[in-house]
DORO-797194 format. One record per residue: x, y, z of N, C-alpha, C, O, CB in turn. Coordinates in nm, 4 decimals. Glycine has a CB too. Example, Ala and Ser with C-alpha at 12.3 -4.5 7.8 and 13.67 -1.06 7.14 Angstrom:
2
SITE         nx         ny         nz        cax        cay        caz         cx         cy         cz         ox         oy         oz        cbx        cby        cbz
SITE     1.3190    -0.5690     0.7800     1.2300    -0.4500     0.7800     1.3200    -0.3300     0.7800     1.4236    -0.3319     0.8465     1.1308    -0.4473     0.9046
SITE     1.2850    -0.2250     0.7080     1.3670    -0.1060     0.7140     1.2900     0.0030     0.7870     1.3409     0.1138     0.8039     1.4084    -0.0598     0.5725
END
This chain:
105
SITE         nx         ny         nz        cax        cay        caz         cx         cy         cz         ox         oy         oz        cbx        cby        cbz
SITE     1.2237     0.0298     0.3453     1.1251     0.0596     0.2441     1.0852    -0.0713     0.1748     1.1708    -0.1520     0.1388     1.1798     0.1635     0.1418
SITE     0.9577    -0.0905     0.1573     0.9087    -0.2126     0.0932     0.9332    -0.2073    -0.0579     0.9576    -0.1009    -0.1148     0.7581    -0.2326     0.1225
SITE     0.9263    -0.3231    -0.1202     0.9421    -0.3306    -0.2653     0.8368    -0.2445    -0.3344     0.8674    -0.1732    -0.4300     0.9321    -0.4769    -0.3136
SITE     0.7133    -0.2510    -0.2862     0.6047    -0.1711    -0.3429     0.6387    -0.0226    -0.3347     0.6223     0.0507    -0.4322     0.4718    -0.2001    -0.2699
SITE     0.6864     0.0218    -0.2173     0.7219     0.1629    -0.1993     0.8388     0.2030    -0.2893     0.8394     0.3125    -0.3455     0.7571     0.1904    -0.0527
SITE     0.9372     0.1147    -0.3026     1.0502     0.1422    -0.3928     1.0008     0.1605    -0.5358     1.0411     0.2540    -0.6049     1.1545     0.0278    -0.3867
SITE     0.9132     0.0705    -0.5794     0.8622     0.0788    -0.7160     0.7751     0.2023    -0.7359     0.7780     0.2634    -0.8427     0.7828    -0.0467    -0.7503
SITE     0.6979     0.2398    -0.6342     0.6178     0.3624    -0.6420     0.7087     0.4834    -0.6587     0.6792     0.5737    -0.7369     0.5295     0.3786    -0.5161
SITE     0.8188     0.4848    -0.5853     0.9143     0.5949    -0.5942     0.9786     0.6019    -0.7329     0.9937     0.7103    -0.7893     1.0224     0.5799    -0.4870
SITE     1.0162     0.4866    -0.7874     1.0769     0.4833    -0.9212     0.9768     0.5309    -1.0261     1.0119     0.6104    -1.1133     1.1266     0.3406    -0.9553
SITE     0.8530     0.4833    -1.0187     0.7517     0.5250    -1.1156     0.7245     0.6747    -1.1060     0.7070     0.7416    -1.2079     0.6219     0.4466    -1.0941
SITE     0.7209     0.7270    -0.9846     0.6996     0.8709    -0.9652     0.8135     0.9496    -1.0292     0.7900     1.0497    -1.0970     0.6885     0.9051    -0.8144
SITE     0.9364     0.9044    -1.0077     1.0527     0.9720    -1.0649     1.0504     0.9657    -1.2181     1.0816     1.0641    -1.2852     1.1823     0.9092    -1.0111
SITE     1.0133     0.8495    -1.2726     1.0031     0.8365    -1.4180     0.9003     0.9343    -1.4742     0.9251     0.9997    -1.5755     0.9659     0.6926    -1.4566
SITE     0.7846     0.9440    -1.4079     0.6796     1.0356    -1.4527     0.7276     1.1804    -1.4457     0.7019     1.2595    -1.5365     0.5525     1.0176    -1.3677
SITE     0.7971     1.2145    -1.3376     0.8493     1.3508    -1.3228     0.9526     1.3835    -1.4298     0.9705     1.4997    -1.4660     0.9110     1.3690    -1.1845
SITE     1.0205     1.2806    -1.4804     1.1202     1.3000    -1.5864     1.0602     1.2895    -1.7263     1.1334     1.2888    -1.8253     1.2316     1.1983    -1.5715
SITE     0.9269     1.2813    -1.7349     0.8600     1.2853    -1.8633     0.8210     1.1527    -1.9249     0.7708     1.1508    -2.0372     0.9437     1.3541    -1.9555
SITE     0.8420     1.0421    -1.8560     0.8030     0.9117    -1.9108     0.6509     0.9003    -1.9148     0.5823     0.9416    -1.8213     0.8638     0.7961    -1.8268
SITE     0.5992     0.8444    -2.0228     0.4555     0.8216    -2.0374     0.4201     0.6895    -1.9696     0.4512     0.5820    -2.0209     0.4133     0.8202    -2.1883
SITE     0.3550     0.6988    -1.8542     0.3182     0.5789    -1.7783     0.1735     0.5371    -1.8028     0.1236     0.4450    -1.7381     0.3400     0.6028    -1.6300
SITE     0.1059     0.6047    -1.8964    -0.0364     0.5779    -1.9185    -0.0623     0.4611    -2.0130    -0.1759     0.4156    -2.0259    -0.1029     0.7009    -1.9728
SITE     0.0418     0.4129    -2.0783     0.0233     0.3028    -2.1739     0.1130     0.1861    -2.1342     0.2149     0.2060    -2.0681     0.0549     0.3489    -2.3198
SITE     0.0759     0.0648    -2.1740     0.1628    -0.0500    -2.1449     0.3001    -0.0298    -2.2087     0.3121     0.0249    -2.3183     0.0987    -0.1815    -2.1958
SITE     0.4021    -0.0750    -2.1381     0.5405    -0.0624    -2.1861     0.6127    -0.1934    -2.1613     0.5718    -0.2730    -2.0768     0.6148     0.0559    -2.1160
SITE     0.7191    -0.2149    -2.2345     0.8036    -0.3311    -2.2109     0.8924    -0.3011    -2.0905     0.9682    -0.2041    -2.0900     0.8893    -0.3662    -2.3375
SITE     0.8815    -0.3857    -1.9891     0.9606    -0.3694    -1.8671     1.0678    -0.4778    -1.8668     1.0382    -0.5960    -1.8841     0.8705    -0.3778    -1.7377
SITE     1.1923    -0.4362    -1.8470     1.3068    -0.5279    -1.8427     1.3438    -0.5558    -1.6977     1.3823    -0.4649    -1.6241     1.4286    -0.4690    -1.9197
SITE     1.3321    -0.6800    -1.6576     1.3691    -0.7225    -1.5229     1.5052    -0.7904    -1.5317     1.5223    -0.8883    -1.6043     1.2611    -0.8186    -1.4606
SITE     1.6017    -0.7376    -1.4571     1.7403    -0.7844    -1.4650     1.7711    -0.8856    -1.3549     1.7244    -0.8731    -1.2417     1.8371    -0.6659    -1.4557
SITE     1.8513    -0.9869    -1.3914     1.8911    -1.0920    -1.2966     2.0364    -1.1281    -1.3200     2.0858    -1.1211    -1.4326     1.8009    -1.2178    -1.3107
SITE     2.1047    -1.1667    -1.2133     2.2463    -1.2018    -1.2234     2.2684    -1.3442    -1.1729     2.2013    -1.3912    -1.0810     2.3335    -1.1018    -1.1433
SITE     2.3656    -1.4117    -1.2368     2.3938    -1.5519    -1.2060     2.5441    -1.5752    -1.2031     2.6218    -1.5023    -1.2648     2.3268    -1.6455    -1.3091
SITE     2.5824    -1.6790    -1.1295     2.7244    -1.7127    -1.1159     2.7775    -1.7972    -1.2318     2.8982    -1.8005    -1.2556     2.7468    -1.7862    -0.9860
SITE     2.6871    -1.8663    -1.3047     2.7348    -1.9504    -1.4145     2.6323    -1.9548    -1.5276     2.5144    -1.9248    -1.5092     2.7647    -2.0928    -1.3643
SITE     2.6811    -1.9927    -1.6433     2.5982    -1.9942    -1.7635     2.4829    -2.0937    -1.7533     2.3721    -2.0645    -1.7982     2.6832    -2.0270    -1.8843
SITE     2.5077    -2.2101    -1.6952     2.4027    -2.3119    -1.6860     2.2836    -2.2608    -1.6056     2.1690    -2.2799    -1.6461     2.4579    -2.4401    -1.6225
SITE     2.3093    -2.1966    -1.4932     2.2012    -2.1416    -1.4107     2.1279    -2.0303    -1.4843     2.0051    -2.0228    -1.4813     2.2565    -2.0890    -1.2772
SITE     2.2042    -1.9442    -1.5503     2.1435    -1.8345    -1.6256     2.0532    -1.8888    -1.7359     1.9424    -1.8390    -1.7556     2.2521    -1.7435    -1.6856
SITE     2.0997    -1.9898    -1.8073     2.0219    -2.0450    -1.9176     1.8979    -2.1189    -1.8678     1.7922    -2.1111    -1.9304     2.1081    -2.1386    -2.0008
SITE     1.9097    -2.1901    -1.7565     1.7936    -2.2610    -1.7015     1.6868    -2.1618    -1.6573     1.5680    -2.1828    -1.6818     1.8355    -2.3504    -1.5828
SITE     1.7296    -2.0530    -1.5919     1.6352    -1.9473    -1.5549     1.5710    -1.8884    -1.6801     1.4495    -1.8690    -1.6840     1.7061    -1.8363    -1.4733
SITE     1.6507    -1.8602    -1.7817     1.5985    -1.8021    -1.9054     1.4950    -1.8938    -1.9698     1.3914    -1.8470    -2.0171     1.7127    -1.7745    -2.0038
SITE     1.5220    -2.0228    -1.9718     1.4268    -2.1188    -2.0283     1.2959    -2.1181    -1.9504     1.1878    -2.1221    -2.0092     1.4868    -2.2600    -2.0289
SITE     1.3060    -2.1129    -1.8177     1.1867    -2.1108    -1.7328     1.1079    -1.9820    -1.7536     0.9851    -1.9850    -1.7625     1.2255    -2.1257    -1.5847
SITE     1.1775    -1.8695    -1.7615     1.1109    -1.7410    -1.7835     1.0434    -1.7372    -1.9205     0.9349    -1.6807    -1.9346     1.2117    -1.6254    -1.7710
SITE     1.1061    -1.7961    -2.0202     1.0462    -1.8026    -2.1535     0.9155    -1.8810    -2.1490     0.8156    -1.8394    -2.2076     1.1439    -1.8669    -2.2541
SITE     0.9162    -1.9938    -2.0799     0.7936    -2.0739    -2.0659     0.6842    -1.9977    -1.9918     0.5656    -2.0237    -2.0118     0.8239    -2.2046    -1.9925
SITE     0.7242    -1.9031    -1.9059     0.6279    -1.8225    -1.8306     0.5812    -1.6998    -1.9093     0.5065    -1.6174    -1.8565     0.6893    -1.7784    -1.6983
SITE     0.6246    -1.6871    -2.0350     0.5747    -1.5799    -2.1201     0.6626    -1.4567    -2.1318     0.6179    -1.3539    -2.1827     0.4450    -1.5387    -2.0715
SITE     0.7864    -1.4648    -2.0857     0.8786    -1.3516    -2.0945     0.9683    -1.3657    -2.2168     0.9996    -1.4768    -2.2595     0.9638    -1.3409    -1.9666
SITE     1.0090    -1.2529    -2.2724     1.1175    -1.2501    -2.3704     1.2456    -1.2415    -2.2894     1.2521    -1.1669    -2.1917     1.1037    -1.1288    -2.4730
SITE     1.3473    -1.3167    -2.3285     1.4695    -1.3187    -2.2474     1.5936    -1.2947    -2.3319     1.5968    -1.3230    -2.4517     1.4821    -1.4517    -2.1741
SITE     1.6946    -1.2421    -2.2661     1.8267    -1.2245    -2.3256     1.9290    -1.2668    -2.2210     1.9267    -1.2187    -2.1077     1.8504    -1.0757    -2.3729
SITE     2.0186    -1.3571    -2.2596     2.1261    -1.4044    -2.1714     2.2573    -1.3509    -2.2265     2.2824    -1.3585    -2.3468     2.1285    -1.5623    -2.1613
SITE     2.3407    -1.2970    -2.1389     2.4699    -1.2472    -2.1854     2.5753    -1.2563    -2.0760     2.5469    -1.2385    -1.9575     2.4571    -1.1030    -2.2335
SITE     2.6974    -1.2844    -2.1193     2.8125    -1.2824    -2.0289     2.8574    -1.1375    -2.0149     2.8552    -1.0609    -2.1113     2.9297    -1.3738    -2.0819
SITE     2.8982    -1.1012    -1.8936     2.9459    -0.9653    -1.8674     3.0824    -0.9726    -1.7997     3.1203    -1.0764    -1.7453     2.8445    -0.8862    -1.7791
SITE     3.1539    -0.8642    -1.8035     3.2869    -0.8607    -1.7425     3.2750    -0.8226    -1.5954     3.2900    -0.7065    -1.5572     3.3795    -0.7611    -1.8173
SITE     3.2474    -0.9247    -1.5143     3.2348    -0.9094    -1.3699     3.2909    -1.0358    -1.3082     3.2616    -1.1454    -1.3560     3.0855    -0.8841    -1.3255
SITE     3.3706    -1.0238    -1.2038     3.4284    -1.1431    -1.1410     3.3208    -1.2298    -1.0776     3.3142    -1.3503    -1.1023     3.5317    -1.1033    -1.0355
SITE     3.2368    -1.1679    -0.9961     3.1253    -1.2423    -0.9366     3.0010    -1.2134    -1.0193     2.9854    -1.1038    -1.0731     3.1034    -1.2034    -0.7854
SITE     2.9147    -1.3102    -1.0290     2.7891    -1.2943    -1.1020     2.8146    -1.2509    -1.2466     2.7630    -1.1473    -1.2885     2.6989    -1.1919    -1.0311
SITE     2.8925    -1.3268    -1.3238     2.9300    -1.2843    -1.4589     2.8255    -1.3105    -1.5680     2.8541    -1.2932    -1.6865     3.0555    -1.3521    -1.4968
SITE     2.7053    -1.3519    -1.5288     2.5997    -1.3765    -1.6276     2.4778    -1.2925    -1.5949     2.4292    -1.2931    -1.4819     2.5620    -1.5263    -1.6322
SITE     2.4284    -1.2198    -1.6951     2.3074    -1.1389    -1.6829     2.1965    -1.2019    -1.7654     2.2194    -1.2526    -1.8752     2.3331    -0.9929    -1.7281
SITE     2.0765    -1.1976    -1.7107     1.9579    -1.2380    -1.7866     1.8544    -1.1272    -1.7719     1.8187    -1.0882    -1.6607     1.9009    -1.3769    -1.7368
SITE     1.8069    -1.0774    -1.8852     1.6988    -0.9800    -1.8865     1.5719    -1.0537    -1.9266     1.5672    -1.1189    -2.0308     1.7292    -0.8606    -1.9839
SITE     1.4689    -1.0429    -1.8430     1.3374    -1.1002    -1.8731     1.2417    -0.9828    -1.8940     1.2229    -0.9008    -1.8041     1.2869    -1.1970    -1.7570
SITE     1.1819    -0.9751    -2.0119     1.0997    -0.8598    -2.0484     0.9556    -0.9008    -2.0738     0.9263    -1.0108    -2.1206     1.1568    -0.7904    -2.1719
SITE     0.8656    -0.8059    -2.0405     0.7234    -0.8314    -2.0625     0.6508    -0.6975    -2.0726     0.6863    -0.6013    -2.0045     0.6631    -0.9191    -1.9479
SITE     0.5481    -0.6924    -2.1589     0.4621    -0.5747    -2.1681     0.3734    -0.5702    -2.0444     0.3079    -0.6687    -2.0104     0.3762    -0.5770    -2.2987
SITE     0.3717    -0.4553    -1.9776     0.2905    -0.4404    -1.8571     0.2249    -0.3035    -1.8524     0.2791    -0.2059    -1.9043     0.3755    -0.4621    -1.7322
SITE     0.1073    -0.2967    -1.7895     0.0545    -0.1682    -1.7468     0.1434    -0.1249    -1.6314     0.1717    -0.2046    -1.5419    -0.0992    -0.1761    -1.7050
SITE     0.1875    -0.0004    -1.6321     0.2878     0.0452    -1.5360     0.2241     0.0880    -1.4041     0.2053     0.2066    -1.3769     0.3681     0.1607    -1.5947
SITE     0.1915    -0.0130    -1.3232     0.1420     0.0124    -1.1881     0.2373    -0.0534    -1.0892     0.3080    -0.1484    -1.1228    -0.0041    -0.0412    -1.1697
SITE     0.2380    -0.0019    -0.9680     0.3224    -0.0619    -0.8635     0.2835    -0.2069    -0.8407     0.3692    -0.2925    -0.8184     0.3111     0.0173    -0.7314
SITE     0.1532    -0.2342    -0.8463     0.1057    -0.3699    -0.8242     0.1620    -0.4653    -0.9290     0.2140    -0.5716    -0.8952    -0.0469    -0.3737    -0.8258
SITE     0.1516    -0.4274    -1.0558     0.1997    -0.5142    -1.1641     0.3498    -0.5360    -1.1565     0.3971    -0.6496    -1.1616     0.1634    -0.4549    -1.2995
SITE     0.4240    -0.4280    -1.1445     0.5698    -0.4396    -1.1441     0.6170    -0.5178    -1.0226     0.7048    -0.6033    -1.0345     0.6350    -0.3007    -1.1462
SITE     0.5604    -0.4898    -0.9065     0.6019    -0.5603    -0.7848     0.5699    -0.7090    -0.7929     0.6514    -0.7922    -0.7529     0.5341    -0.4991    -0.6622
SITE     0.4509    -0.7433    -0.8446     0.4126    -0.8845    -0.8554     0.5070    -0.9599    -0.9487     0.5515    -1.0701    -0.9165     0.2678    -0.8972    -0.9055
SITE     0.5374    -0.9012    -1.0638     0.6267    -0.9675    -1.1590     0.7681    -0.9744    -1.1028     0.8359    -1.0760    -1.1177     0.6266    -0.8939    -1.2946
SITE     0.8127    -0.8675    -1.0386     0.9468    -0.8676    -0.9803     0.9611    -0.9791    -0.8763     1.0634    -1.0475    -0.8724     0.9775    -0.7309    -0.9163
SITE     0.8593    -0.9975    -0.7925     0.8633    -1.1042    -0.6916     0.8589    -1.2424    -0.7564     0.9286    -1.3339    -0.7124     0.7466    -1.0889    -0.5933
SITE     0.7771    -1.2579    -0.8606     0.7688    -1.3858    -0.9327     0.9049    -1.4236    -0.9897     0.9518    -1.5359    -0.9712     0.6638    -1.3780    -1.0462
SITE     0.9680    -1.3295    -1.0590     1.0973    -1.3574    -1.1217     1.2086    -1.3741    -1.0187     1.2994    -1.4551    -1.0378     1.1335    -1.2458    -1.2184
SITE     1.2019    -1.2985    -0.9107     1.3022    -1.3116    -0.8040     1.3005    -1.4536    -0.7485     1.4057    -1.5149    -0.7301     1.2760    -1.2089    -0.6903
SITE     1.1806    -1.5055    -0.7219     1.1684    -1.6423    -0.6700     1.2225    -1.7433    -0.7710     1.2908    -1.8385    -0.7333     1.0210    -1.6745    -0.6362
SITE     1.1922    -1.7228    -0.8993     1.2438    -1.8128    -1.0028     1.3959    -1.8064    -1.0083     1.4618    -1.9102    -1.0151     1.1841    -1.7773    -1.1402
SITE     1.4523    -1.6859    -1.0056     1.5983    -1.6698    -1.0129     1.6662    -1.7359    -0.8941     1.7685    -1.8025    -0.9098     1.6362    -1.5210    -1.0187
SITE     1.6098    -1.7179    -0.7757     1.6693    -1.7768    -0.6551     1.6694    -1.9289    -0.6614     1.7590    -1.9933    -0.6069     1.5941    -1.7303    -0.5305
SITE     1.5690    -1.9869    -0.7277     1.5635    -2.1319    -0.7457     1.6888    -2.1831    -0.8168     1.7347    -2.2944    -0.7914     1.4378    -2.1710    -0.8250
SITE     1.7433    -2.1004    -0.9061     1.8608    -2.1394    -0.9848     1.9883    -2.0694    -0.9374     2.0864    -2.0612    -1.0114     1.8372    -2.1085    -1.1319
SITE     1.9865    -2.0189    -0.8135     2.1055    -1.9572    -0.7556     2.1320    -1.8153    -0.8009     2.2422    -1.7640    -0.7816     2.2230    -2.0393    -0.7871
SITE     2.0333    -1.7509    -0.8609     2.0503    -1.6142    -0.9093     1.9902    -1.5112    -0.8160     1.9297    -1.5444    -0.7140     1.9890    -1.6000    -1.0453
SITE     2.0081    -1.3864    -0.8528     1.9536    -1.2737    -0.7773     1.8864    -1.1759    -0.8719     1.9272    -1.1601    -0.9870     2.0641    -1.2030    -0.6962
SITE     1.7830    -1.1107    -0.8215     1.7191    -1.0017    -0.8934     1.8117    -0.8806    -0.8876     1.8785    -0.8577    -0.7868     1.5784    -0.9687    -0.8336
SITE     1.8152    -0.8027    -0.9967     1.9054    -0.6872    -1.0020     1.8345    -0.5632    -1.0553     1.8962    -0.4793    -1.1209     2.0270    -0.7188    -1.0892
SITE     1.7034    -0.5515    -1.0268     1.6296    -0.4313    -1.0636     1.5531    -0.4440    -1.1941     1.5501    -0.5499    -1.2568     1.7231    -0.3165    -1.0730
SITE     1.4914    -0.3331    -1.2334     1.4135    -0.3304    -1.3564     1.4244    -0.1922    -1.4201     1.4655    -0.0951    -1.3566     1.2652    -0.3669    -1.3290
SITE     1.3865    -0.1867    -1.5468     1.3844    -0.0604    -1.6194     1.2901    -0.0710    -1.7377     1.2407    -0.1790    -1.7701     1.5258    -0.0213    -1.6661
SITE     1.2661     0.0417    -1.8014     1.1764     0.0468    -1.9164     1.2562     0.0511    -2.0455     1.3633     0.1114    -2.0523     1.0833     0.1683    -1.9074
SITE     1.2020    -0.0142    -2.1482     1.2607     0.0005    -2.2814     1.2191     0.1353    -2.3347     1.1107     0.1847    -2.3040     1.2165    -0.1145    -2.3778
SITE     1.3054     0.1946    -2.4146     1.2731     0.3260    -2.4733     1.1600     0.3161    -2.5705     1.1198     0.4167    -2.6290     1.3937     0.3856    -2.5426
END
């Protein structure tokens, strides 16, 4: 299944569960890193690209650093997929991985 198809499925499920997809919402894109320096460098880069970011240590042996990059978006598969790919490429530059997305309440 392609990223676009995955995102279409998630959006469909959200709509079926009552989420309002007709208005822009803050979308949280999650990323994981092996060390604080990589997580912080990614966060700095994402901030310069217009995202709000949160860096936090988590209790995990591998990938113990999480970074959430958030942005207001119209909730379309095109928008979410494009941003997810943009951030994935940025995270990989610093040794990180994309770990999904979700909506703020």
